[in-house]
C-alpha positions as CSV (number, residue, x, y, z in Angstrom):
1,M,-6.2,39.4,-3.1
2,H,-8.5,42.1,-4.3
3,I,-11.9,41.1,-4.6
4,L,-14.5,43.7,-5.3
5,A,-18.5,42.6,-5.3
6,N,-21.7,44.5,-5.1
7,Y,-25.0,43.4,-3.5
8,T,-28.4,44.4,-2.4
9,L,-29.2,42.2,0.8
10,T,-33.1,41.0,0.4
11,P,-35.1,40.7,4.0
12,D,-35.4,37.1,3.5
13,E,-31.6,36.6,3.3
14,A,-31.2,39.2,6.2
15,L,-33.9,36.4,8.2
16,R,-31.9,33.7,7.0
17,G,-28.3,35.0,7.7
18,T,-29.1,36.0,11.1
19,R,-30.5,32.8,11.8
20,T,-27.4,31.2,10.7
21,F,-25.6,33.4,12.9
22,K,-27.3,32.8,15.7
23,Q,-27.8,29.1,15.2
24,L,-25.9,28.1,18.5
25,W,-28.2,30.1,20.7
26,Y,-31.4,29.3,18.8
27,T,-30.6,25.7,19.6
28,V,-29.7,26.6,23.2
29,S,-32.9,28.3,23.5
30,M,-35.3,25.7,22.0
31,V,-33.6,22.9,24.0
32,A,-34.0,25.0,27.0
33,G,-37.5,25.7,26.1
34,A,-38.5,22.1,25.6
35,C,-36.8,21.3,28.9
36,L,-38.9,23.9,31.0
37,V,-42.3,22.9,29.1
38,L,-41.6,19.0,29.7
39,T,-40.5,20.0,33.3
40,G,-43.8,22.4,33.8
41,L,-46.0,19.8,32.6
42,G,-44.5,17.0,34.6
43,S,-45.1,19.2,37.6
44,V,-48.5,20.2,36.7
45,Y,-49.2,16.4,36.5
46,L,-47.6,15.1,39.3
47,A,-48.4,18.2,41.7
48,G,-52.0,17.7,42.4
49,D,-53.2,21.0,44.0
50,Q,-50.2,22.8,43.5
51,R,-50.2,23.3,39.9
52,G,-49.2,27.0,39.7
53,L,-45.6,26.7,39.3
54,G,-45.8,23.8,37.0
55,F,-48.0,26.3,34.6
56,I,-45.2,29.0,35.0
57,M,-42.2,26.9,34.1
58,A,-44.2,25.8,30.9
59,F,-45.6,28.9,30.0
60,N,-41.5,30.0,30.5
61,G,-40.6,27.4,28.2
62,L,-42.7,28.5,25.4
63,L,-41.4,31.6,25.6
64,F,-37.8,30.2,25.1
65,L,-39.2,28.2,22.2
66,I,-40.9,31.0,20.6
67,L,-39.0,34.5,21.5
68,P,-35.7,34.2,19.2
69,E,-38.0,33.8,16.1
70,A,-40.8,36.1,17.0
71,V,-38.3,39.0,17.5
72,L,-36.5,38.2,14.3
73,R,-39.7,38.3,12.6
74,W,-40.8,41.5,14.0
75,A,-37.8,43.2,12.9
76,R,-38.3,42.0,9.5
77,L,-42.2,43.2,9.6
78,R,-41.2,46.5,10.9
79,R,-38.7,47.1,7.9
80,G,-41.5,45.8,5.7
81,A,-40.7,44.7,2.3
82,Q,-38.3,47.5,1.9
83,A,-34.4,46.1,0.5
84,Y,-31.4,46.8,2.4
85,S,-29.1,49.4,1.1
86,P,-26.9,48.4,-1.8
87,V,-23.3,47.4,-0.4
88,E,-19.9,47.3,-2.0
89,V,-17.3,44.7,-0.4
90,L,-13.9,45.0,-1.1
91,L,-11.6,42.0,0.2
92,D,-7.9,42.5,0.0
93,D,-4.5,41.6,1.7
94,E,-5.5,44.3,4.5
95,G,-9.0,42.8,5.4
96,L,-12.9,43.7,4.7
97,T,-14.3,46.9,3.8
98,L,-17.8,47.7,3.6
99,R,-19.7,51.0,1.8
100,T,-23.2,52.0,1.9
101,E,-24.8,55.2,0.5
102,A,-24.5,56.3,3.8
103,S,-21.4,54.9,5.6
104,E,-18.2,52.9,5.2
105,G,-16.0,51.0,7.3
106,G,-13.3,48.4,7.4
107,L,-11.7,45.6,9.6
108,A,-8.4,44.3,9.3
109,W,-8.3,40.2,9.3
110,A,-7.2,40.1,12.7
111,A,-10.2,41.6,13.9
112,F,-12.1,38.6,13.0
113,A,-12.4,35.8,15.2
114,Q,-13.6,33.4,12.9
115,I,-14.8,33.1,9.2
116,Q,-16.6,30.3,8.0
117,R,-18.9,29.7,5.0
118,L,-22.3,27.9,6.5
119,N,-26.0,27.6,5.0
120,G,-25.4,30.0,2.2
121,F,-23.5,32.7,4.0
122,W,-19.9,33.9,4.5
123,L,-19.7,34.6,8.1
124,F,-17.2,36.8,9.2
125,R,-17.2,36.8,13.1
126,I,-15.9,39.6,15.1
127,S,-17.2,38.3,18.5
128,R,-20.0,35.8,19.5
129,S,-22.5,38.7,19.2
130,Q,-21.1,40.4,16.2
131,A,-20.5,39.5,12.6
132,V,-20.4,40.4,8.9
133,I,-23.1,38.5,6.9
134,I,-22.2,38.2,3.1
135,P,-24.4,35.6,0.8
136,E,-22.7,33.1,-1.0
137,R,-24.2,34.5,-4.0
138,V,-22.0,37.6,-4.1
139,F,-19.0,35.4,-5.1
140,D,-18.8,33.4,-8.4
141,P,-17.1,29.8,-7.7
142,A,-13.8,31.1,-8.7
143,T,-14.0,34.3,-6.6
144,A,-15.1,32.0,-3.6
145,A,-12.4,29.7,-4.3
146,E,-9.7,32.4,-4.3
147,L,-11.3,34.0,-0.9
148,E,-10.8,30.3,0.7
149,A,-7.4,29.7,-0.5
150,F,-6.5,33.3,0.8
151,L,-8.3,32.7,4.2
152,R,-6.9,29.4,4.4
153,S,-3.2,30.6,4.1
154,R,-3.8,33.0,7.0
155,N,-5.2,30.3,9.1
156,Q,-8.6,31.9,9.7
157,M,-10.8,30.1,7.9
158,Q,-12.9,27.4,9.9
159,L,-14.2,24.5,7.6
């Protein structure tokens, strides 16, 4: 297999790709936040004179609800409308190689804990907190099918 593709990640794609990669943690944060808000409001309602702790719990729940998205949006705002650097991705029998104007790096297939296609992105997970995120638009349907077949033959692709 030898697949070579070039792309430039847009700020919107970076935001959506990060959301997709962190989807589990977003869900956990949202559920925990909602539980804290409800518990805090219940405590405020039932506590009578001692409402302080209930307000603190509700406030912390709101933070759990809004902070993950706020952090991503703040990073996007700081970057501005500036596009990301053009990237060349090479997928071959050895692994994945990324090249930009400033750097080049590669990983062997064994370095990836999980590879999956999700919400318009290819996620090449290295660990729970690290991944190479490539938009699906980079690969035409025939190339995507070739990549899927290759990864399935290696038992590395999760459906």
